[in-house]
C-alpha positions as CSV (number, residue, x, y, z in Angstrom):
1,X,19.9,-0.3,-6.7
2,X,21.1,-1.2,-3.4
3,X,20.4,0.7,0.0
4,X,21.3,0.1,3.7
5,X,18.2,0.3,6.0
6,X,17.1,-0.6,9.4
7,X,13.8,-2.5,10.0
8,X,12.9,-3.6,13.4
9,X,16.0,-2.7,14.7
10,X,18.0,-4.9,12.1
11,X,20.5,-3.3,9.7
12,X,20.1,-4.9,6.3
13,X,21.2,-4.1,2.7
14,X,18.4,-4.4,0.1
15,X,19.0,-5.0,-3.5
16,X,15.9,-3.8,-5.7
17,X,14.7,-2.4,-8.7
18,X,12.4,0.6,-8.8
19,X,10.5,2.6,-11.5
20,X,10.2,6.2,-11.5
21,X,6.8,7.6,-10.8
22,X,5.2,8.9,-14.0
23,X,2.3,11.2,-13.4
24,X,-0.9,10.5,-15.3
25,X,-1.6,12.6,-18.6
26,X,-4.5,13.1,-20.5
27,X,-3.7,9.9,-22.7
28,X,-2.0,7.6,-20.1
29,X,-2.5,6.7,-16.4
30,X,0.0,7.2,-13.7
31,X,2.7,4.6,-13.5
32,X,5.9,3.7,-11.7
33,X,6.9,4.2,-8.4
34,X,7.1,0.6,-7.2
35,X,9.9,-1.3,-5.8
36,X,10.8,-4.8,-6.7
37,X,13.0,-6.5,-3.9
38,X,15.7,-8.7,-5.3
39,X,17.8,-9.7,-2.4
40,X,18.0,-8.8,1.4
41,X,21.3,-9.4,3.1
42,X,22.0,-9.1,6.7
43,X,25.6,-8.8,7.2
44,X,26.7,-11.0,4.3
45,X,24.2,-13.5,4.5
46,X,21.3,-13.7,1.9
47,X,18.1,-14.0,3.8
48,X,15.4,-13.0,1.3
49,X,13.8,-16.6,1.5
50,X,13.6,-16.6,5.1
51,X,11.7,-13.2,5.5
52,X,8.1,-13.4,6.6
53,X,5.7,-11.5,4.2
54,X,5.0,-8.8,6.8
55,X,8.5,-8.0,7.1
56,X,8.9,-7.9,3.1
57,X,6.1,-5.5,3.1
58,X,7.5,-3.3,5.7
59,X,10.7,-3.3,3.8
60,X,9.0,-2.4,0.5
61,X,7.0,0.4,2.1
62,X,10.2,1.9,3.6
63,X,11.8,1.9,0.2
64,X,8.8,3.3,-1.5
65,X,9.1,6.3,1.0
66,X,12.6,6.9,-0.2
67,X,11.5,6.9,-3.9
68,X,11.2,10.7,-4.0
69,X,14.7,11.1,-2.7
70,X,16.2,8.6,-5.0
71,X,14.5,10.3,-8.0
72,X,15.9,13.7,-6.8
73,X,19.3,12.3,-6.6
74,X,18.9,10.5,-10.0
75,X,18.0,14.1,-11.5
76,X,20.9,15.6,-9.6
77,X,23.3,13.2,-11.0
78,X,21.9,13.7,-14.6
79,X,22.3,17.3,-14.2
80,X,25.7,17.2,-13.0
81,X,26.8,14.7,-15.9
82,X,25.3,17.1,-18.4
83,X,27.2,20.0,-16.8
84,X,30.5,18.0,-16.8
85,X,29.9,17.1,-20.6
86,X,29.2,20.8,-21.3
87,X,32.2,22.2,-19.3
88,X,34.5,19.6,-21.3
89,X,33.4,21.1,-24.5
90,X,34.1,24.7,-23.6
91,X,37.2,24.3,-21.5
């Protein structure tokens, strides 16, 4: 996934993987909701290896705050796709 964000006044594009949060059940612990940063771009320059650990942590925390909205967006897209598929069957 890719998102444009601003950290410390700097606009950047972050490429990352994330796992949706799965709440705990009787048999399994909670899991997911984590973000793995793959690349950070400022403009068209890849700067991941140049970033301080504190900045990487700030980026990760910012993205983790966006996860609920990303999960909602994913659910909405899935529902829309299902609706479109059903509509094609009947019309």
